[in-house]
C-alpha positions in Angstrom: -23.7 116.3 56.6 -25.0 119.3 53.8 -25.4 115.5 51.4 -27.1 114.0 54.3 -29.5 116.7 54.5 -30.1 116.8 50.8 -31.0 113.1 50.7 -33.4 113.1 53.6 -35.0 116.2 52.1 -35.5 114.7 48.3 -37.1 111.4 50.5 -39.4 113.7 52.4 -40.3 115.2 49.4 -41.4 112.0 47.8 -43.1 110.7 50.7 -45.4 113.3 50.8 -45.8 113.8 47.2 -49.5 112.5 47.2 -49.9 116.0 49.7 -48.1 118.0 47.5 -49.8 117.3 44.4 -53.2 117.3 46.2 -52.6 120.7 47.1 -52.3 121.7 43.3 -54.7 121.6 40.2 -53.0 118.8 39.1 -55.5 115.1 38.9 -54.6 112.5 40.8 -54.8 108.9 39.6 -54.6 106.0 42.1 -55.9 102.5 42.8 -58.3 101.5 45.5 -58.1 98.3 47.1 -61.5 97.3 48.5 -60.1 95.1 51.0 -58.8 97.6 53.5 -55.9 95.8 55.8 -56.2 97.2 59.3 -59.6 97.9 59.7 -60.3 95.0 62.2 -62.4 93.1 59.6 -60.8 90.0 57.6 -62.1 90.5 54.0 -61.3 88.9 50.7 -57.9 88.2 49.9 -57.0 88.6 53.6 -56.0 85.8 56.3 -57.0 88.0 59.2 -57.1 92.0 60.2 -55.8 92.7 63.8 -57.8 90.4 66.0 -60.1 89.2 63.5 -58.3 85.9 62.5 -61.6 84.1 61.1 -62.3 81.9 64.2 -58.8 80.3 63.4 -56.1 79.3 65.7 -52.8 77.1 65.7 -54.8 74.1 66.2 -57.2 74.9 63.0 -54.1 75.5 60.7 -52.7 71.9 61.5 -50.2 73.3 64.6 -50.3 71.3 67.6 -50.8 74.3 69.7 -49.3 77.8 70.3 -50.9 81.3 69.7 -51.9 82.8 66.7 -51.7 86.2 65.5 -52.1 88.5 62.7 -49.1 90.3 61.2 -49.5 94.2 59.2 -50.0 92.3 56.1 -53.2 90.6 57.3 -51.2 87.2 57.1 -51.3 84.8 59.9 -48.4 85.2 62.3 -47.6 81.4 62.8 -44.2 81.8 64.7 -45.9 81.4 67.9 -47.2 78.3 67.0 -45.7 74.7 67.7 -45.0 72.6 64.4 -46.2 68.8 64.5 -44.0 65.8 63.7 -44.8 63.8 61.2 -42.9 60.5 59.9 -42.9 61.2 56.1 -43.4 57.5 55.2 -46.3 56.6 57.5 -48.9 59.5 57.2 -52.2 59.0 58.3 -55.4 60.5 56.8 -55.8 63.0 60.3 -52.3 64.4 59.6 -52.8 65.5 56.1 -53.8 69.0 57.2 -50.7 68.9 59.0 -48.5 68.3 56.0 -47.6 72.4 55.6 -46.6 73.7 59.2 -44.5 69.9 59.4 -42.4 71.3 56.7 -43.5 68.4 54.5 -45.2 70.5 52.0 -44.5 73.9 50.8 -46.3 76.9 49.4 -45.3 79.8 46.9 -44.1 82.8 48.6 -47.0 85.2 47.9 -49.6 82.3 48.9 -51.7 81.7 51.9 -51.6 78.6 54.1 -55.3 78.7 53.8 -55.5 79.8 49.9 -53.0 78.7 47.5 -52.3 78.1 43.6 -50.6 75.2 44.5 -48.5 72.9 47.1 -45.3 71.2 46.7 -43.8 68.0 48.5 -40.4 68.6 49.9 -39.5 65.2 50.1 -41.6 61.4 49.3 -44.5 61.4 51.3 -46.5 57.6 51.6 -50.1 58.6 52.7 -52.4 55.5 54.0 -55.9 55.6 53.5 -56.9 54.4 57.0 -55.3 55.1 61.1 -55.4 51.5 62.3 -55.7 49.2 59.7 -53.1 46.6 58.5 -54.4 46.4 54.8 -55.0 50.0 54.3 -54.6 51.5 50.9 -51.9 54.1 50.1 -50.7 56.9 47.7 -47.1 58.0 47.4 -46.3 61.3 46.3 -42.6 62.0 45.1 -40.4 64.8 46.0 -41.5 68.5 44.5 -44.6 66.9 43.3 -46.9 70.2 42.7 -50.6 69.7 43.4 -52.8 72.2 41.7 -56.4 72.4 40.6 -57.3 71.7 37.1 -59.3 75.1 36.6 -56.2 77.0 38.0 -58.0 78.6 41.1 -56.8 78.8 44.6 -58.0 76.3 47.2 -57.2 75.4 50.9 -54.4 72.7 51.5 -56.6 71.5 54.2 -59.1 70.2 52.4 -57.0 67.3 50.9 -58.0 64.4 52.4 -57.9 60.5 51.7 -59.9 57.4 52.7 -61.3 53.5 51.7 -64.5 54.0 49.6 -66.9 51.1 50.1 -67.8 49.7 46.4 -71.5 49.8 47.3 -71.3 53.2 47.0 -70.1 53.5 43.2 -72.4 54.4 40.9 -72.5 55.8 37.1 -69.9 52.7 35.8 -70.2 51.6 32.6 -72.3 48.8 32.2 -71.1 45.4 32.5 -68.2 46.6 34.7 -68.1 45.6 38.4 -65.8 47.3 41.1 -63.7 45.5 43.3 -61.6 48.5 45.2 -61.7 52.2 45.7 -60.3 54.6 47.4 -60.6 58.6 47.5 -57.4 61.1 47.6 -57.6 65.0 46.9 -60.2 67.0 47.2 -64.0 65.8 47.1 -65.9 67.4 44.3 -62.6 68.8 42.8 -60.2 67.6 40.2 -56.7 68.1 40.9 -53.4 67.6 38.3 -50.4 66.5 39.3 -46.6 67.5 37.9 -45.2 63.9 38.3 -47.0 60.6 38.5 -48.3 59.4 41.7 -48.6 55.8 43.0 -51.6 54.2 44.6 -52.0 50.9 45.8 -55.9 49.6 46.6 -56.4 46.3 47.9 -58.7 44.0 45.8 -58.3 40.5 47.2 -55.6 37.7 47.0 -58.6 35.5 45.0 -57.6 38.1 42.1 -53.8 37.5 42.0 -52.6 36.9 38.4 -55.6 39.2 37.0 -55.8 42.5 35.1 -58.2 44.8 36.2 -59.0 48.2 35.0 -58.3 51.6 36.7 -60.9 54.9 36.3 -61.1 57.5 38.5 -63.6 60.5 38.8 -63.9 63.7 40.9 -66.8 62.3 42.4 -68.4 58.6 43.1 -71.5 58.8 40.7 -70.2 60.7 37.6 -67.6 61.0 35.0 -65.5 57.9 35.1 -63.0 58.0 32.9 -59.5 56.6 32.4 -58.0 60.1 31.6 -55.2 60.8 34.2 -54.4 57.1 34.8 -51.1 56.5 33.5 -51.0 53.9 30.6 -52.1 51.3 30.4 -54.3 52.3 33.0 -54.7 48.8 34.5 -53.2 46.8 36.8 -52.4 43.1 37.5 -53.2 42.1 40.9 -50.4 40.7 43.1 -50.6 39.8 46.8 -53.9 41.1 46.7 -53.1 44.5 45.4 -53.6 46.8 42.8 -50.8 49.5 42.2 -51.3 51.8 39.5 -50.2 55.2 39.0 -52.1 58.4 38.4 -51.9 62.2 37.1 -55.0 63.3 38.2 -57.4 63.2 41.3 -59.9 62.3 43.3 -61.5 59.0 43.5 -59.9 55.9 41.8 -61.6 52.6 41.2 -60.6 49.2 40.3 -63.4 47.3 37.7 -63.3 44.3 35.7 -66.2 43.2 32.8 -68.8 40.7 34.0 -69.7 39.4 30.5 -70.8 36.1 29.6 -71.7 34.1 26.7 -74.6 31.6 27.4 -77.3 29.5 25.8 -80.9 31.1 26.7 -83.1 28.5 29.0 -86.5 29.4 30.3 -85.2 30.0 33.9 -83.5 33.5 32.9 -86.4 35.3 33.7 -86.6 34.3 37.3 -82.8 35.0 38.3 -81.8 38.3 39.4 -80.3 39.7 36.4 -81.0 41.7 33.3 -80.3 40.6 30.1 -79.3 42.0 26.6 -79.7 39.4 23.9 -78.5 39.7 20.0 -79.8 36.4 18.4 -77.4 35.4 15.5 -80.7 33.3 14.2 -81.8 35.2 10.8 -85.3 33.6 10.9 -87.1 36.2 13.1 -90.4 34.4 12.7 -88.6 31.1 14.2 -91.3 29.9 17.0 -90.5 29.7 20.7 -88.6 26.6 21.2 -86.4 27.2 18.4 -85.5 30.6 20.0 -84.9 29.5 23.1 -82.1 26.7 21.5 -80.4 29.7 19.3 -76.9 30.4 20.5 -76.9 33.9 21.8 -74.6 36.5 23.2 -76.0 37.5 26.6 -74.2 40.5 29.0 -75.4 39.3 32.5 -75.4 42.3 35.2 -74.6 39.8 37.9 -76.5 40.4 41.2 -74.2 42.4 43.8 -73.9 39.2 46.1 -71.9 37.5 43.5 -69.5 40.5 42.3 -66.3 38.6 43.9 -67.2 35.5 42.4 -67.6 35.9 38.9 -65.1 33.2 37.8 -66.9 30.4 39.1 -70.6 31.0 37.5 -72.2 29.2 35.1 -73.7 30.5 31.9 -76.6 30.9 34.2 -74.9 33.4 36.7 -75.6 30.7 38.9 -72.2 28.9 41.1 -70.9 25.9 39.4 -71.3 22.7 41.7 -67.6 21.8 40.5 -66.2 25.0 41.9 -68.7 25.1 45.2 -65.5 23.9 47.3 -63.2 26.9 46.1 -66.1 29.5 46.4 -66.5 28.6 50.1 -63.1 28.4 50.6 -62.2 31.9 49.3 -65.5 33.2 51.2 -64.1 31.4 54.8 -60.2 33.0 53.8 -61.7 36.3 53.5 -64.1 36.3 56.6 -61.2 34.9 58.5 -58.9 38.0 57.4 -61.8 40.6 58.1 -62.1 38.9 61.7 -58.4 39.2 62.6 -58.1 43.0 61.6 -61.6 44.0 62.0 -62.1 45.2 58.6 -66.1 45.2 58.6 -66.5 48.8 58.4 -63.5 50.0 56.5 -64.0 48.6 52.8 -66.2 46.5 50.9 -65.2 43.1 51.9 -65.5 39.8 49.4 -67.1 38.3 52.7 -69.7 40.8 53.2 -72.3 39.2 50.6 -75.3 41.0 51.6 -73.4 44.3 52.0 -74.5 45.0 55.9 -70.5 45.8 56.7 -70.5 42.6 58.9 -68.9 39.1 57.5 -71.2 36.5 59.6 -73.1 32.9 58.8 -75.8 35.2 57.2 -73.2 36.0 54.1 -72.3 32.3 53.8 -76.1 31.6 53.6 -76.5 33.9 50.7 -74.0 33.1 48.5 -75.0 29.2 48.6 -78.6 30.4 48.0 -76.8 31.0 44.3 -75.6 27.7 43.7 -76.5 25.9 40.5 -79.4 23.2 41.1 
């Protein structure tokens, strides 16, 4: 009993050490936290503070329902929230914000569900870029993959998104390059890094089967396109209409091909919808016009957007060769049929959408036929 009282007394003195020092002439050194937990105002570094939940509820945090509250540490108490059920190999874009509540991803013990330095997969995940489309792109995340921002700062896991990207929305590509397909995975405007390589599949069309395409990425759609962060060789060989590759950085990915033709200049080049760069091999700079027009030169043609999927069927002047007219129309009809069957007009850029109005119809075929050589 006496030993017990002694221990209690010592503990009591330690607990009130601040008061004992305050009553003496000694100087007290202490750290003051500017964010005061318990003042009913949710401040920096706090998820919440008593009734101040920053407008959040179970649903906004990715749960399916329930009651959200705040614990004494100013962290969300989600024990009364209802966790969602998500199939790991069929994750839709709308389900990304629920990966943590579903237990398919985890955060460090000291992190917050809305602010964390990293997230880690708890099993292999397959994420699709659209909810109800057959030919949707996909991203496969391996088990125990750690995702973090390249700059090391915290982020909100709910900002993670994925989607198909219209190639018409892409800009800033290297001259002479054309995009055949693209998708987004990550946080828009932010560069993410992965501890392991993720696998990405983008649909580019069966007409490109067997072709080797290059892959680039950017944190946005208009600048900074690079192959850094794409696993070597930074290319894909199209199979079944799909381009499959791996990456260790995010978040926009585009599949490209070069459009460079060797041609003999003719007078009708000036009337075509192309821009040219000519480096003549003629050493006589004072040659007359007739000699210049017949000189063999290398010309890089910026093919009109209408022909970006049919470059294999173009002649030296950027026109569709008569001998290939049947194949061009056949490829257009196949893609038009596929787009009609699976209703992909608004979901991704189609080869049949020649005039880029997000609809495949007879007007697109008319535009395509305009570019036949005559």
